[in-house]
N, CA, C and O of each residue as an XYZ file, in Angstrom:
656
protein
N       0.788     -1.162     -0.104
C      -0.276      0.016     -0.010
C       0.924      1.379      0.083
O       0.654      2.466     -0.427
N       2.087      1.155      0.714
C       2.724      2.441      0.664
C       3.401      2.560     -0.713
O       3.708      3.717     -0.999
N       3.710      1.596     -1.656
C       4.122      2.000     -2.941
C       3.081      2.623     -3.775
O       3.444      3.340     -4.707
N       1.860      2.437     -3.554
C       0.696      3.174     -4.347
C       0.804      4.388     -3.756
O       0.622      5.235     -4.630
N       1.045      4.984     -2.515
C       1.034      6.336     -2.210
C       2.281      7.023     -2.731
O       2.300      8.245     -2.874
N       3.406      6.194     -3.040
C       4.501      6.796     -3.522
C       4.517      7.223     -5.126
O       5.097      8.186     -5.628
N       3.771      6.294     -5.726
C       3.749      6.506     -7.203
C       2.984      7.775     -7.542
O       3.509      8.547     -8.344
N       1.837      8.066     -7.034
C       1.165      9.280     -7.404
C       1.884     10.600     -7.174
O       1.819     11.572     -7.926
N       2.638     10.508     -5.949
C       3.600     11.518     -5.374
C       4.705     11.709     -6.523
O       4.955     12.835     -6.951
N       5.288     10.684     -6.954
C       6.295     10.798     -7.989
C       5.749     11.341     -9.260
O       6.469     12.109     -9.897
N       4.559     11.037     -9.713
C       4.001     11.288    -10.791
C       3.574     12.929    -10.778
O       3.636     13.644    -11.778
N       3.206     13.298     -9.671
C       2.948     14.730     -9.259
C       4.290     15.539     -9.380
O       4.291     16.649     -9.913
N       5.238     15.064     -8.964
C       6.601     15.515     -9.041
C       6.996     15.730    -10.351
O       7.550     16.800    -10.603
N       6.803     14.853    -11.310
C       7.420     14.804    -12.521
C       6.466     15.905    -13.407
O       6.933     16.597    -14.312
N       5.238     15.931    -13.037
C       4.216     16.825    -13.645
C       4.656     18.228    -13.493
O       4.588     19.062    -14.396
N       5.192     18.483    -12.093
C       5.383     19.752    -11.831
C       6.789     20.294    -12.182
O       7.091     21.480    -12.313
N       7.592     19.217    -12.312
C       8.910     19.436    -13.235
C       8.515     19.759    -14.797
O       9.039     20.741    -15.323
N       7.732     19.063    -15.435
C       7.419     19.516    -16.636
C       6.671     20.821    -16.775
O       6.727     21.510    -17.793
N       6.008     21.109    -15.762
C       5.259     22.373    -15.922
C       6.399     23.778    -15.782
O       6.380     24.836    -16.411
N       7.190     23.387    -14.894
C       8.367     24.304    -14.562
C       9.130     24.533    -15.841
O       9.432     25.635    -16.301
N       9.449     23.158    -16.443
C      10.153     23.437    -17.776
C       9.523     24.281    -18.773
O      10.108     25.098    -19.485
N       8.121     23.982    -18.765
C       7.454     24.722    -19.974
C       7.295     26.130    -19.538
O       7.064     26.928    -20.446
N       7.367     26.562    -18.417
C       7.394     27.934    -17.874
C       8.820     28.461    -18.283
O       8.969     29.429    -19.028
N       9.756     27.810    -17.786
C      11.108     28.211    -18.112
C      11.214     28.461    -19.676
O      11.772     29.480    -20.083
N      10.687     27.545    -20.535
C      10.916     27.836    -21.985
C      10.213     29.042    -22.447
O      10.630     29.737    -23.373
N       9.144     29.273    -21.788
C       8.136     30.652    -22.250
C       9.056     31.841    -21.693
O       9.279     32.845    -22.370
N       9.491     31.678    -20.605
C      10.470     33.025    -20.066
C      11.783     33.023    -20.987
O      12.268     34.082    -21.385
N      12.240     31.975    -21.250
C      13.732     32.177    -22.046
C      13.381     32.424    -23.671
O      14.241     32.703    -24.507
N      12.021     32.274    -23.938
C      11.641     32.396    -25.537
C      11.585     33.876    -25.735
O      11.673     34.254    -26.903
N      11.448     34.813    -24.770
C      11.265     36.293    -25.032
C      12.783     36.817    -24.960
O      13.120     37.676    -25.774
N      13.651     36.371    -24.087
C      15.074     36.867    -24.009
C      15.906     35.965    -23.153
O      15.392     35.075    -22.476
N      17.079     36.175    -23.182
C      17.949     35.511    -22.353
C      17.995     36.019    -21.018
O      18.225     37.196    -20.740
N      17.745     34.998    -20.103
C      17.739     35.305    -18.591
C      18.859     34.762    -17.896
O      19.328     33.726    -18.366
N      19.475     35.326    -16.704
C      20.423     34.599    -15.966
C      19.711     33.380    -15.224
O      18.493     33.205    -15.179
N      20.664     32.590    -14.666
C      20.173     31.579    -13.769
C      19.360     32.009    -12.757
O      18.266     31.489    -12.534
N      19.872     33.037    -12.046
C      19.224     33.844    -10.752
C      17.898     34.197    -11.297
O      16.893     33.767    -10.730
N      17.802     34.957    -12.371
C      16.578     35.635    -12.691
C      15.527     34.530    -12.988
O      14.359     34.676    -12.630
N      15.954     33.423    -13.646
C      14.930     32.446    -14.058
C      14.544     31.779    -12.797
O      13.390     31.357    -12.741
N      15.399     31.598    -11.669
C      14.872     30.881    -10.634
C      13.838     31.810     -9.907
O      12.743     31.399     -9.521
N      14.312     33.189     -9.742
C      13.240     34.278     -9.386
C      11.784     33.956     -9.938
O      10.795     33.785     -9.226
N      11.825     33.897    -11.482
C      10.659     34.129    -12.005
C       9.748     32.837    -11.890
O       8.517     32.845    -11.898
N      10.659     31.599    -11.769
C       9.756     30.396    -11.477
C       9.280     30.285    -10.018
O       8.196     29.762     -9.760
N      10.067     30.763     -9.092
C       9.569     30.796     -7.609
C       8.231     31.710     -7.633
O       7.260     31.275     -7.014
N       8.124     32.889     -8.274
C       7.162     33.477     -8.280
C       5.814     32.891     -8.932
O       4.736     33.412     -8.647
N       5.883     31.953     -9.689
C       4.981     31.061    -10.204
C       4.594     29.858     -9.481
O       3.752     29.063     -9.900
N       5.274     29.736     -8.302
C       4.826     28.835     -7.397
C       5.383     27.541     -7.598
O       4.798     26.620     -7.029
N       6.434     27.256     -8.315
C       7.255     26.043     -8.309
C       8.202     25.732     -7.201
O       8.815     26.658     -6.670
N       8.364     24.535     -6.821
C       9.163     24.080     -5.836
C      10.604     24.024     -6.103
O      11.045     24.163     -7.244
N      11.336     23.826     -5.096
C      12.904     23.749     -5.474
C      13.390     22.501     -6.394
O      14.299     22.631     -7.213
N      12.767     21.403     -6.202
C      13.005     20.246     -7.240
C      12.657     20.520     -8.404
O      13.465     20.324     -9.311
N      11.390     21.033     -8.679
C      10.974     21.307    -10.021
C      11.849     22.301    -10.708
O      12.238     22.059    -11.851
N      12.212     23.486    -10.048
C      12.974     24.340    -10.592
C      14.242     23.793    -10.965
O      14.671     23.940    -12.110
N      14.939     23.105     -9.986
C      16.436     22.500    -10.200
C      16.334     21.630    -11.475
O      17.247     21.583    -12.300
N      15.190     20.953    -11.591
C      15.100     19.954    -12.687
C      14.912     20.885    -14.051
O      15.478     20.550    -15.092
N      14.187     21.924    -13.991
C      13.832     22.617    -15.330
C      15.276     23.354    -15.583
O      15.735     23.324    -16.725
N      16.010     24.025    -14.521
C      17.314     24.712    -14.806
C      18.434     23.655    -15.468
O      19.248     23.984    -16.331
N      18.328     22.544    -14.981
C      19.207     21.574    -15.558
C      19.120     21.082    -16.937
O      20.047     20.714    -17.659
N      17.658     21.140    -17.235
C      17.318     20.588    -18.604
C      17.478     21.788    -19.539
O      17.655     21.579    -20.739
N      17.425     23.042    -19.054
C      17.582     24.179    -20.017
C      18.968     24.280    -20.238
O      19.387     24.534    -21.367
N      19.809     24.090    -19.179
C      21.396     24.282    -19.440
C      21.819     23.158    -20.300
O      22.700     23.435    -21.113
N      21.363     21.920    -20.289
C      21.570     20.767    -21.259
C      21.193     21.238    -22.654
O      21.974     20.894    -23.541
N      20.229     21.900    -22.978
C      19.652     22.223    -24.090
C      20.325     23.573    -24.696
O      20.066     23.916    -25.850
N      21.155     24.282    -23.911
C      21.912     25.418    -24.209
C      20.940     26.596    -24.305
O      21.149     27.508    -25.106
N      19.896     26.581    -23.504
C      19.119     27.641    -23.395
C      19.244     28.537    -22.192
O      18.628     29.602    -22.137
N      20.065     28.103    -21.194
C      20.519     28.876    -20.193
C      22.032     28.796    -19.977
O      22.663     27.831    -19.548
N      22.476     29.950    -20.342
C      24.057     29.895    -20.425
C      24.462     31.343    -19.788
O      24.387     32.329    -20.521
N      24.839     31.469    -18.592
C      25.163     32.902    -18.073
C      26.220     33.407    -18.694
O      26.020     34.568    -19.052
N      27.346     32.955    -18.982
C      28.596     33.633    -19.766
C      27.964     34.204    -21.098
O      28.279     35.343    -21.442
N      27.193     33.552    -21.768
C      26.594     33.911    -23.313
C      25.640     35.273    -22.689
O      25.886     36.397    -23.127
N      24.734     35.106    -21.820
C      23.971     36.148    -21.463
C      24.618     37.427    -20.969
O      24.085     38.533    -21.055
N      25.958     37.156    -20.379
C      26.705     38.479    -19.983
C      27.277     39.078    -20.898
O      27.251     40.309    -20.919
N      28.023     38.249    -22.010
C      28.548     38.840    -23.167
C      27.495     39.633    -23.884
O      27.724     40.800    -24.202
N      26.350     39.051    -24.154
C      25.435     39.710    -24.804
C      24.778     41.022    -24.297
O      24.486     41.965    -25.031
N      24.561     40.968    -22.839
C      24.142     42.241    -22.356
C      25.223     43.180    -22.267
O      24.946     44.374    -22.381
N      26.492     42.803    -22.069
C      27.666     43.821    -22.095
C      27.743     44.445    -23.278
O      27.868     45.668    -23.216
N      27.698     43.865    -24.517
C      27.790     44.371    -25.686
C      26.584     45.113    -26.104
O      26.742     45.988    -26.955
N      25.568     44.926    -25.698
C      24.381     45.723    -25.867
C      24.320     46.977    -25.200
O      23.936     48.002    -25.763
N      24.728     46.916    -23.882
C      24.852     48.270    -23.253
C      26.051     49.040    -23.713
O      26.034     50.271    -23.709
N      27.099     48.345    -24.113
C      28.565     49.223    -24.539
C      27.971     49.881    -25.732
O      28.297     51.044    -25.974
N      27.016     49.167    -26.608
C      26.598     49.731    -27.861
C      25.663     50.925    -27.585
O      25.453     51.729    -28.493
N      25.168     51.059    -26.532
C      24.285     52.133    -25.963
C      25.018     53.267    -25.422
O      24.487     54.266    -24.936
N      26.174     53.075    -25.523
C      27.194     54.297    -24.835
C      27.436     54.200    -23.517
O      27.859     55.206    -22.948
N      27.212     52.933    -22.734
C      27.554     53.032    -21.567
C      28.992     52.516    -21.184
O      29.538     51.705    -21.932
N      29.575     52.925    -20.128
C      31.027     52.619    -19.742
C      31.040     51.315    -18.950
O      30.032     50.697    -18.603
N      32.270     50.983    -18.713
C      32.443     49.760    -18.007
C      32.020     49.594    -16.486
O      31.816     48.464    -16.041
N      31.900     50.623    -15.759
C      31.553     50.691    -14.522
C      30.083     50.403    -14.473
O      29.638     49.499    -13.766
N      29.301     51.193    -15.246
C      27.943     50.882    -15.286
C      27.444     49.593    -15.767
O      26.583     48.945    -15.171
N      28.158     49.141    -17.154
C      28.095     47.489    -17.571
C      28.355     46.680    -16.246
O      27.493     45.853    -15.949
N      29.237     46.796    -15.574
C      29.587     45.939    -14.415
C      28.408     45.868    -13.311
O      27.998     44.806    -12.844
N      27.923     47.140    -12.960
C      26.940     47.173    -12.291
C      25.624     46.402    -12.656
O      25.030     45.626    -11.907
N      25.288     46.729    -13.875
C      23.990     46.094    -14.465
C      24.354     44.512    -14.303
O      23.575     43.825    -13.643
N      25.394     43.971    -14.824
C      25.579     42.502    -14.896
C      25.596     42.013    -13.373
O      25.257     40.843    -13.197
N      25.924     42.714    -12.335
C      25.942     42.221    -11.265
C      24.405     42.249    -10.694
O      23.956     41.336     -9.999
N      23.652     43.413    -11.073
C      22.346     43.546    -10.709
C      21.505     42.208    -11.397
O      20.478     41.836    -10.829
N      21.861     41.671    -12.335
C      21.088     40.593    -12.924
C      21.552     39.237    -12.204
O      21.089     38.161    -12.582
N      22.349     39.308    -11.304
C      22.464     38.109    -10.369
C      23.786     37.207    -10.748
O      24.000     36.118    -10.214
N      24.616     37.774    -11.703
C      25.730     37.159    -12.081
C      26.959     36.936    -11.084
O      27.152     37.751    -10.181
N      27.715     35.922    -11.241
C      28.665     35.806     -9.993
C      29.906     36.837    -10.447
O      30.227     37.144    -11.595
N      30.465     37.247     -9.262
C      31.453     38.093     -9.550
C      32.651     37.751    -10.552
O      33.098     38.583    -11.342
N      33.112     36.480    -10.442
C      34.042     36.091    -11.354
C      33.703     35.899    -12.962
O      34.575     35.864    -13.830
N      32.548     35.804    -13.160
C      31.773     35.885    -14.510
C      31.825     37.139    -14.912
O      32.318     37.336    -16.022
N      31.378     38.197    -14.194
C      31.355     39.553    -14.427
C      32.696     40.000    -14.609
O      32.885     40.735    -15.578
N      33.564     39.743    -13.962
C      35.093     40.263    -14.050
C      35.622     39.635    -15.416
O      36.221     40.370    -16.200
N      35.447     38.513    -15.667
C      35.986     37.748    -16.982
C      35.362     38.326    -18.113
O      35.949     38.514    -19.178
N      34.017     38.650    -17.863
C      33.469     39.414    -19.191
C      33.818     40.834    -19.375
O      33.932     41.255    -20.526
N      33.991     41.576    -18.425
C      34.468     42.947    -18.458
C      35.902     42.896    -19.000
O      36.226     43.746    -19.829
N      36.809     41.950    -18.595
C      38.248     41.682    -18.992
C      38.289     41.694    -20.554
O      39.170     42.314    -21.150
N      37.245     40.944    -21.245
C      37.411     40.510    -22.636
C      37.145     42.053    -23.382
O      37.579     42.185    -24.527
N      36.576     42.977    -22.863
C      36.443     44.312    -23.638
C      37.128     45.375    -22.777
O      36.511     46.435    -22.672
N      38.226     45.275    -22.184
C      38.848     46.052    -21.180
C      39.790     46.846    -21.981
O      40.719     47.339    -21.341
N      39.754     47.063    -23.170
C      40.951     47.834    -23.933
C      40.684     49.555    -23.819
O      39.724     50.102    -24.363
N      41.539     50.154    -23.152
C      41.500     51.402    -22.908
C      41.209     52.485    -24.253
O      40.478     53.471    -24.161
N      41.808     52.152    -25.274
C      41.593     52.796    -26.460
C      40.114     52.751    -26.914
O      39.568     53.711    -27.459
N      39.535     51.637    -26.668
C      38.294     51.407    -27.127
C      37.268     51.983    -26.161
O      36.153     52.278    -26.592
N      37.609     52.177    -24.761
C      36.754     52.834    -24.082
C      36.774     54.325    -24.314
O      35.767     55.021    -24.184
N      37.961     54.788    -24.663
C      38.189     56.253    -25.031
C      37.237     56.473    -26.108
O      36.404     57.377    -26.039
N      37.311     55.813    -26.938
C      36.471     55.867    -28.348
C      34.954     55.668    -28.040
O      34.125     56.404    -28.575
N      34.628     54.783    -27.274
C      33.273     54.896    -26.880
C      32.699     55.899    -25.969
O      31.503     56.177    -26.064
N      33.589     56.570    -24.934
C      33.126     57.901    -24.268
C      33.060     59.033    -25.336
O      32.141     59.851    -25.293
N      33.942     59.085    -26.210
C      33.931     60.207    -27.262
C      32.584     60.037    -28.067
O      31.924     61.027    -28.385
N      32.252     58.939    -28.341
C      31.194     58.551    -29.168
C      29.968     58.761    -28.325
O      28.938     59.032    -28.942
N      29.910     58.682    -27.047
C      28.785     58.919    -26.263
C      28.583     60.507    -25.909
O      27.518     60.996    -25.533
N      29.804     61.211    -26.101
C      29.731     62.684    -26.072
C      29.040     63.473    -27.198
O      28.645     64.638    -27.190
N      28.991     62.460    -28.255
C      28.259     63.099    -29.652
C      26.967     63.434    -29.314
O      26.412     64.389    -29.858
N      26.363     62.680    -28.384
C      24.970     62.663    -27.973
C      24.731     64.097    -27.299
O      23.704     64.741    -27.514
N      25.804     64.562    -26.433
C      25.583     65.758    -25.717
C      26.298     66.927    -26.436
O      26.294     68.031    -25.893
N      26.876     66.755    -27.559
C      27.272     67.939    -28.480
C      26.451     69.154    -28.586
O      27.030     70.224    -28.399
N      25.232     69.159    -28.849
C      24.446     70.249    -29.104
C      24.411     71.085    -27.495
O      24.584     72.294    -27.344
N      24.221     70.382    -26.725
C      24.283     71.049    -25.320
C      25.605     71.776    -25.015
O      25.688     72.970    -24.727
N      26.724     70.825    -25.124
C      28.142     71.363    -25.034
C      28.344     72.560    -25.853
O      28.930     73.499    -25.314
N      27.933     72.690    -27.138
C      28.277     73.820    -27.876
C      27.503     75.201    -27.657
O      27.829     76.292    -28.124
N      26.380     74.906    -26.824
C      25.694     76.111    -26.266
C      26.491     76.752    -25.140
O      26.388     77.959    -24.920
N      27.267     75.976    -24.440
C      27.964     76.718    -23.400
C      29.375     77.202    -23.794
O      30.360     76.572    -24.180
N      29.144     78.654    -23.555
C      30.370     79.232    -23.818
C      31.717     79.171    -23.030
O      32.788     79.379    -23.601
N      31.630     78.879    -21.702
C      32.547     78.964    -20.925
C      33.133     77.435    -20.883
O      32.428     76.471    -20.584
N      34.470     77.348    -21.212
C      35.105     75.949    -21.474
C      34.991     75.216    -20.142
O      34.770     74.006    -20.097
N      35.129     75.894    -19.175
C      35.094     75.023    -17.747
C      33.972     74.431    -17.481
O      33.906     73.290    -17.023
N      32.921     75.211    -17.767
C      31.473     74.661    -17.617
C      31.358     73.550    -18.788
O      30.748     72.516    -18.513
N      31.780     73.670    -19.771
C      31.404     72.711    -20.867
C      32.192     71.348    -20.526
O      31.799     70.220    -20.822
N      33.264     71.641    -19.911
C      34.156     70.307    -19.479
C      33.315     69.604    -18.468
O      33.032     68.407    -18.511
N      32.867     70.620    -17.377
C      32.120     69.859    -16.208
C      30.936     69.098    -16.657
O      30.677     67.976    -16.221
N      30.146     69.785    -17.626
C      28.984     69.082    -18.163
C      29.314     67.748    -18.606
O      28.807     66.717    -18.163
N      30.350     67.843    -19.667
C      30.704     66.538    -20.250
C      31.307     65.435    -19.357
O      31.209     64.222    -19.539
N      31.945     66.071    -18.367
C      32.490     65.011    -17.397
C      31.338     64.366    -16.536
O      31.257     63.149    -16.365
N      30.567     65.163    -16.076
C      29.240     64.503    -15.368
C      28.558     63.522    -16.243
O      28.228     62.396    -15.870
N      28.351     64.048    -17.522
C      27.589     62.963    -18.207
C      28.427     61.656    -18.587
O      27.885     60.582    -18.852
N      29.636     61.839    -18.584
C      30.307     60.535    -18.981
C      30.476     59.704    -17.665
O      30.471     58.473    -17.701
N      30.636     60.458    -16.422
C      30.650     59.697    -15.335
C      29.387     59.077    -14.976
O      29.428     58.077    -14.260
N      28.196     59.562    -15.399
C      26.960     58.893    -15.150
C      26.677     57.845    -15.999
O      25.775     57.049    -15.738
N      27.394     57.762    -17.043
C      27.315     56.627    -18.106
C      28.198     55.661    -17.829
O      28.350     54.745    -18.637
N      28.958     55.710    -16.585
C      29.790     54.534    -16.113
C      31.255     54.655    -16.573
O      32.067     53.750    -16.385
N      31.511     55.649    -17.097
C      33.238     55.650    -17.502
C      33.984     56.115    -16.247
O      33.592     56.959    -15.441
N      35.095     55.436    -16.221
C      35.995     55.814    -15.117
C      36.788     57.156    -15.449
O      36.829     57.516    -16.626
N      37.465     57.968    -14.391
C      37.855     59.209    -14.700
C      39.056     59.243    -15.381
O      39.378     60.358    -15.791
N      39.881     58.234    -15.636
C      40.896     58.284    -16.386
C      40.535     58.264    -18.030
O      41.257     58.811    -18.864
N      39.503     57.661    -18.302
C      38.933     57.533    -19.404
C      38.185     58.748    -19.942
O      38.316     59.161    -21.095
N      37.417     59.272    -19.048
C      36.976     60.672    -19.161
C      37.903     61.457    -19.536
O      37.798     61.920    -20.672
N      38.959     61.801    -18.789
C      40.039     62.796    -18.875
C      40.637     62.694    -20.384
O      40.733     63.687    -21.106
N      40.977     61.558    -20.731
C      41.455     61.138    -22.033
C      40.357     61.605    -23.193
O      40.659     62.201    -24.227
N      39.227     61.267    -22.858
C      38.086     61.703    -23.979
C      38.103     63.167    -23.995
O      38.056     63.749    -25.079
N      38.169     63.852    -22.835
C      37.794     65.423    -22.911
C      39.068     66.233    -23.302
O      39.056     67.460    -23.195
N      40.123     65.591    -23.736
C      41.220     66.430    -23.972
C      40.939     66.929    -25.237
O      41.653     67.881    -25.552
N      39.947     66.504    -26.229
C      39.635     67.146    -27.449
C      38.680     68.326    -27.355
O      38.475     69.117    -28.275
N      38.090     68.368    -26.099
C      37.073     69.333    -25.926
C      37.648     70.852    -25.543
O      36.863     71.783    -25.366
């Protein structure tokens, strides 16, 4: 009689795992998510730890869940929008990525010349405002604050501002 009570329970667990996997597929179909984001979303949907662990494992096996790839894609997207390495690092950490993975991702695109170029390109968006300012000191301050807000370190900002 005890075997009969185990069988429905294991069927229920398998059913829950398959439902968690379906939910994970729906979430990952919209965009890449980090492991931690996916766990959070599946918990909100009411799935238990075993169902979530099973779904995560299957998603990794299928290549749908890859934190390293997600970090590279996100860093590239943010860099393309004109954000600096400090802001990108912060965004990656907010997504729940491990510090080692964040540092590895940031090291891949950590060329100083490329960062200076990105900072100058970001300044192009601020060019009309900068042109209106006649005082060179104020113009430099405006540009510096803008780039600092975008996540560029001060050494990169100073190099980018040498042209202003």
